[in-house]
Backbone as CSV, one residue per row, in Angstrom:
resi,resn,N_x,N_y,N_z,CA_x,CA_y,CA_z,C_x,C_y,C_z
1,MET,112.448,66.949,89.245,112.787,68.073,90.099,112.500,69.372,89.349
2,THR,111.732,70.251,89.973,111.417,71.514,89.320,112.562,72.504,89.504
3,PRO,112.826,73.270,88.478,113.912,74.260,88.577,113.582,75.313,89.635
4,PRO,114.599,75.818,90.327,114.342,76.848,91.338,113.819,78.132,90.701
5,ARG,112.956,78.806,91.440,112.454,80.124,91.037,113.398,81.154,91.636
6,VAL,113.858,82.083,90.778,114.925,82.988,91.179,114.610,84.421,90.745
7,VAL,114.860,85.362,91.643,114.828,86.789,91.315,116.279,87.240,91.261
8,LEU,116.654,87.917,90.176,118.022,88.414,90.008,118.065,89.923,90.154
9,ASP,118.857,90.394,91.093,119.129,91.823,91.215,119.803,92.276,89.911
10,THR,119.619,93.510,89.540,120.146,94.011,88.264,121.660,93.867,88.161
11,ASN,122.385,94.106,89.244,123.850,93.961,89.183,124.255,92.520,88.896
12,VAL,123.514,91.575,89.421,123.770,90.161,89.136,123.461,89.865,87.672
13,LEU,122.338,90.380,87.199,121.979,90.180,85.798,123.091,90.655,84.878
14,LEU,123.630,91.838,85.153,124.709,92.372,84.323,125.917,91.434,84.307
15,GLN,126.212,90.820,85.440,127.367,89.921,85.515,127.143,88.632,84.731
16,ILE,125.915,88.137,84.699,125.706,86.870,83.981,125.531,87.080,82.482
17,LEU,125.197,88.300,82.074,125.024,88.551,80.639,126.346,88.786,79.916
18,GLY,127.354,89.247,80.606,128.643,89.524,79.965,129.268,88.251,79.404
19,ALA,129.504,88.223,78.110,130.028,87.021,77.450,131.379,86.593,78.007
20,ARG,132.158,87.522,78.515,133.481,87.182,79.066,133.467,87.002,80.581
21,SER,132.301,87.140,81.162,132.173,87.009,82.613,132.288,85.545,83.037
22,PRO,132.925,85.279,84.161,132.974,83.899,84.649,131.596,83.389,85.064
23,TYR,130.603,84.274,85.146,129.250,83.882,85.514,128.327,83.720,84.305
24,HIS,128.852,83.883,83.109,128.021,83.800,81.906,127.358,82.427,81.767
25,PHE,127.972,81.396,82.334,127.370,80.065,82.256,125.976,80.059,82.897
26,LEU,125.699,80.997,83.806,124.379,81.080,84.424,123.323,81.536,83.418
27,PHE,123.692,82.409,82.503,122.745,82.807,81.452,122.458,81.621,80.551
28,ARG,123.484,80.870,80.190,123.265,79.664,79.387,122.406,78.658,80.147
29,ALA,122.629,78.543,81.453,121.824,77.632,82.273,120.363,78.078,82.288
30,PHE,120.137,79.382,82.359,118.764,79.902,82.286,118.130,79.508,80.960
31,LEU,118.852,79.740,79.866,118.318,79.404,78.542,118.012,77.914,78.420
32,ASP,118.774,77.092,79.131,118.562,75.641,79.120,117.491,75.190,80.111
33,GLY,116.909,76.121,80.858,115.835,75.784,81.784,116.286,75.328,83.155
34,ALA,117.530,75.604,83.534,118.037,75.169,84.840,117.421,75.946,85.996
35,PHE,116.886,77.126,85.728,116.167,77.879,86.740,115.117,78.747,86.067
36,THR,114.127,79.134,86.839,113.050,79.984,86.365,113.290,81.389,86.894
37,LEU,113.276,82.354,86.002,113.500,83.751,86.380,112.160,84.385,86.730
38,CYS,112.086,84.988,87.900,110.877,85.681,88.359,111.082,87.179,88.193
39,VAL,110.117,87.825,87.545,110.218,89.261,87.275,108.879,89.935,87.538
40,SER,108.932,91.228,87.650,107.738,92.074,87.708,107.930,93.158,86.652
41,THR,106.901,93.912,86.395,107.021,95.006,85.426,108.089,95.998,85.869
42,GLU,108.133,96.324,87.156,109.156,97.253,87.670,110.567,96.728,87.426
43,ILE,110.765,95.446,87.634,112.092,94.848,87.414,112.446,94.891,85.942
44,LEU,111.499,94.550,85.078,111.765,94.587,83.639,112.125,96.001,83.181
45,LEU,111.446,96.996,83.727,111.764,98.386,83.371,113.172,98.755,83.818
46,GLU,113.577,98.293,85.005,114.937,98.577,85.455,115.952,97.844,84.596
47,TYR,115.705,96.573,84.288,116.609,95.837,83.396,116.775,96.594,82.075
48,GLU,115.651,97.026,81.507,115.685,97.743,80.227,116.492,99.038,80.338
49,GLU,116.252,99.799,81.376,116.955,101.073,81.560,118.463,100.858,81.710
50,ILE,118.854,99.960,82.590,120.281,99.765,82.875,120.992,99.121,81.693
51,LEU,120.401,98.111,81.094,121.031,97.493,79.910,121.136,98.492,78.760
52,GLY,120.100,99.295,78.572,120.131,100.307,77.511,121.225,101.331,77.728
53,ARG,121.480,101.665,78.990,122.498,102.662,79.313,123.908,102.067,79.277
54,LEU,124.077,100.867,79.821,125.417,100.293,79.951,125.848,99.437,78.759
55,ALA,124.898,98.866,78.068,125.235,98.046,76.888,124.782,98.815,75.644
56,SER,123.542,98.604,75.255,122.959,99.340,74.130,121.458,99.130,74.139
57,ARG,120.752,99.974,73.455,119.296,99.838,73.329,118.973,98.501,72.663
58,THR,119.767,98.118,71.663,119.545,96.854,70.956,119.711,95.663,71.900
59,ALA,120.754,95.684,72.720,120.983,94.594,73.681,119.821,94.501,74.664
60,ALA,119.341,95.643,75.132,118.217,95.652,76.067,116.969,95.064,75.412
61,ASP,116.688,95.491,74.186,115.509,94.990,73.474,115.595,93.486,73.237
62,LEU,116.765,93.013,72.829,116.932,91.576,72.589,116.748,90.771,73.865
63,PHE,117.313,91.241,74.951,117.180,90.525,76.216,115.714,90.477,76.652
64,LEU,115.005,91.583,76.531,113.598,91.600,76.924,112.760,90.675,76.039
65,LYS,113.135,90.552,74.770,112.436,89.603,73.882,112.705,88.161,74.306
66,VAL,113.934,87.885,74.710,114.250,86.538,75.222,113.344,86.235,76.407
67,LEU,113.211,87.183,77.323,112.365,86.968,78.491,110.891,86.823,78.111
68,ALA,110.452,87.602,77.135,109.043,87.556,76.726,108.660,86.195,76.149
69,TYR,109.599,85.530,75.478,109.290,84.262,74.819,109.809,83.043,75.558
70,SER,110.485,83.242,76.656,111.049,82.119,77.399,109.967,81.427,78.226
71,PRO,109.931,80.102,78.170,108.937,79.386,78.974,109.279,79.349,80.464
72,ASN,110.500,79.711,80.825,110.893,79.653,82.227,111.060,81.053,82.837
73,VAL,110.043,81.875,82.582,109.944,83.196,83.205,108.563,83.288,83.842
74,ILE,108.536,83.708,85.090,107.276,83.948,85.786,107.164,85.446,86.008
75,HIS,106.047,86.000,85.577,105.804,87.427,85.761,104.822,87.594,86.909
76,GLY,105.288,88.250,87.967,104.433,88.488,89.123,104.070,89.953,89.235
77,THR,102.927,90.202,89.807,102.474,91.570,90.022,102.248,91.795,91.512
78,PRO,103.189,92.464,92.170,102.993,92.758,93.598,101.875,93.786,93.784
79,TYR,100.909,93.447,94.615,99.823,94.371,94.926,100.011,95.001,96.295
80,PHE,101.068,94.598,96.971,101.354,95.118,98.304,102.850,95.379,98.389
81,GLN,103.234,96.466,99.012,104.648,96.775,99.211,105.031,96.426,100.646
82,PHE,105.956,95.471,100.789,106.360,95.017,102.107,107.393,95.931,102.752
83,ARG,108.113,96.699,101.950,109.114,97.666,102.442,110.122,97.009,103.391
84,LEU,110.703,95.917,102.937,111.674,95.190,103.749,113.063,95.812,103.713
85,VAL,113.345,96.595,102.664,114.662,97.225,102.521,114.484,98.722,102.750
86,THR,115.055,99.215,103.847,114.896,100.640,104.167,116.086,101.473,103.702
87,ARG,117.264,100.864,103.609,118.465,101.628,103.233,118.453,102.034,101.759
88,ASP,117.778,101.267,100.914,117.627,101.611,99.503,116.233,101.156,99.071
89,PRO,115.215,101.980,99.336,113.833,101.573,99.083,113.555,101.102,97.657
90,ASP,114.339,101.558,96.687,114.144,101.122,95.309,114.372,99.611,95.163
91,ASP,115.154,99.023,96.057,115.419,97.586,96.003,114.208,96.746,96.397
92,ASN,113.199,97.367,96.963,112.010,96.620,97.373,111.271,95.973,96.207
93,LYS,111.490,96.461,95.004,110.845,95.824,93.848,111.281,94.366,93.737
94,PHE,112.518,94.068,94.138,113.030,92.699,94.055,112.478,91.826,95.182
95,THR,112.408,92.381,96.393,111.863,91.592,97.505,110.372,91.344,97.312
96,ASP,109.644,92.352,96.863,108.210,92.182,96.627,107.953,91.136,95.547
97,CYS,108.761,91.132,94.506,108.629,90.136,93.444,108.934,88.739,93.984
98,ALA,109.963,88.626,94.804,110.316,87.322,95.375,109.159,86.772,96.202
99,ILE,108.480,87.643,96.927,107.360,87.209,97.759,106.177,86.772,96.900
100,VAL,105.791,87.615,95.956,104.591,87.339,95.168,104.765,86.131,94.238
101,THR,105.968,85.868,93.787,106.205,84.721,92.893,106.626,83.469,93.657
102,GLN,106.720,83.580,94.969,107.172,82.479,95.821,108.535,81.960,95.348
103,ALA,109.432,82.904,95.092,110.777,82.568,94.621,111.538,81.790,95.682
104,ASP,112.362,80.879,95.216,113.213,80.110,96.124,114.358,80.961,96.657
105,CYS,114.796,81.941,95.849,115.869,82.813,96.314,115.900,84.113,95.522
106,LEU,116.493,85.111,96.149,116.785,86.384,95.518,118.301,86.467,95.478
107,VAL,118.856,86.581,94.279,120.303,86.555,94.119,120.823,87.975,93.992
108,THR,121.722,88.328,94.916,122.296,89.666,94.932,123.582,89.661,95.746
109,ASP,124.443,90.599,95.447,125.622,90.835,96.279,125.519,92.201,96.954
110,ASP,124.348,92.809,96.881,124.091,94.126,97.448,123.788,93.981,98.944
111,SER,124.553,94.656,99.779,124.395,94.540,101.232,123.063,95.096,101.735
112,HIS,122.381,95.917,100.944,121.090,96.469,101.363,120.061,95.374,101.614
113,PHE,120.232,94.240,100.957,119.256,93.162,101.080,119.414,92.361,102.374
114,ARG,120.439,92.658,103.154,120.626,91.940,104.421,119.403,92.139,105.326
115,GLU,118.821,93.331,105.278,117.612,93.598,106.066,116.510,92.597,105.736
116,ALA,116.295,92.373,104.442,115.250,91.445,104.012,115.590,90.021,104.422
117,ALA,116.862,89.653,104.329,117.279,88.298,104.697,117.080,88.051,106.187
118,ASP,117.223,89.088,107.004,117.097,88.950,108.455,115.650,89.050,108.947
119,CYS,114.743,89.416,108.076,113.339,89.576,108.469,112.683,88.190,108.610
120,PRO,112.060,87.919,109.754,111.455,86.601,109.955,110.189,86.366,109.123
121,PHE,109.485,87.440,108.739,108.297,87.289,107.900,108.099,88.556,107.103
122,PRO,107.840,88.441,105.846,107.883,87.227,105.043,109.327,86.792,104.811
123,ARG,109.561,85.520,104.808,110.913,84.959,104.701,111.388,84.985,103.254
124,ILE,112.574,85.563,103.036,113.194,85.591,101.709,114.595,85.017,101.838
125,ASN,114.890,84.061,100.992,116.225,83.466,100.954,117.099,84.337,100.053
126,VAL,117.933,85.164,100.645,118.847,86.031,99.889,120.156,85.272,99.735
127,MET,120.598,85.135,98.491,121.766,84.326,98.161,122.763,85.152,97.351
128,SER,124.041,84.965,97.630,125.076,85.665,96.859,125.187,85.047,95.466
129,LEU,125.784,85.787,94.562,125.994,85.276,93.213,126.877,84.033,93.237
130,ASP,127.918,84.031,94.059,128.788,82.854,94.146,128.024,81.633,94.656
131,ALA,127.192,81.816,95.670,126.406,80.695,96.204,125.427,80.175,95.155
132,PHE,124.809,81.093,94.409,123.887,80.678,93.349,124.639,79.938,92.248
133,ALA,125.812,80.440,91.879,126.629,79.758,90.858,126.954,78.341,91.315
134,ASP,127.305,78.171,92.586,127.588,76.833,93.124,126.357,75.940,93.063
135,LEU,125.191,76.503,93.388,123.946,75.743,93.351,123.653,75.233,91.939
136,ILE,123.749,76.119,90.964,123.464,75.734,89.576,124.527,74.775,89.056
137,ARG,125.768,75.027,89.408,126.868,74.169,88.975,126.676,72.734,89.482
138,SER,126.128,72.590,90.680,125.988,71.264,91.279,124.676,70.571,90.893
139,ALA,123.808,71.249,90.148,122.529,70.653,89.756,122.763,69.504,88.778
140,PRO,121.953,68.462,88.881,122.093,67.334,87.949,121.938,67.805,86.508
141,GLY,122.788,67.279,85.648,122.719,67.606,84.230,123.449,68.868,83.823
142,GLN,124.020,69.582,84.774,124.750,70.799,84.441,126.221,70.472,84.247
143,GLU,126.775,70.949,83.158,128.206,70.779,82.935,128.943,71.764,83.806
144,PRO,130.029,71.316,84.440,130.788,72.271,85.231,131.421,73.324,84.344
145,PRO,131.236,74.615,84.672,131.866,75.675,83.881,133.324,75.794,84.253
146,PRO,134.072,76.562,83.480,135.464,76.828,83.883,135.479,77.440,85.267
147,SER,136.577,77.275,85.943,136.718,77.792,87.295,136.465,79.289,87.321
148,LEU,135.785,79.742,88.371,135.534,81.171,88.529,136.810,81.927,88.844
149,HIS,137.845,81.212,89.209,139.089,81.883,89.613,140.191,81.738,88.583
150,GLY,139.825,81.336,87.370,140.778,81.319,86.276,141.666,80.100,86.203
151,GLY,141.540,79.174,87.139,142.369,77.968,87.112,141.748,76.889,86.268
152,ASN,142.439,75.759,86.150,141.893,74.636,85.387,141.103,73.715,86.242
């Protein structure tokens, strides 16, 4: 079974990178090859900018190096802008990447992406972070992480 191809919205990325986040197991799952991360140059630039501002320049550089050397990263170059998200046009970098890389899903909790999810063509599977966490958690060979709600 091939790992799913996934585009991560920046807010989702921030949640999975936090060592104390209940979603950090998703970063470990990525490192273990449980899913393939799809990116474009525009997405990488946004990751770098936001991580550099909210974490540190060093954290941003290290993360980008992980992506540069990871075998489960697909770099796509959109040559066409589909403009599926009108409420926040900057978010189109994620939908365009999902289309060009033939991603299985775009993971976000941002309501702006509802427009893209409702568009009949090109079809993009927009998935919440919780739904994606459930998907990865249920994949064969994945250890169940601690409960997202703090229970045992």
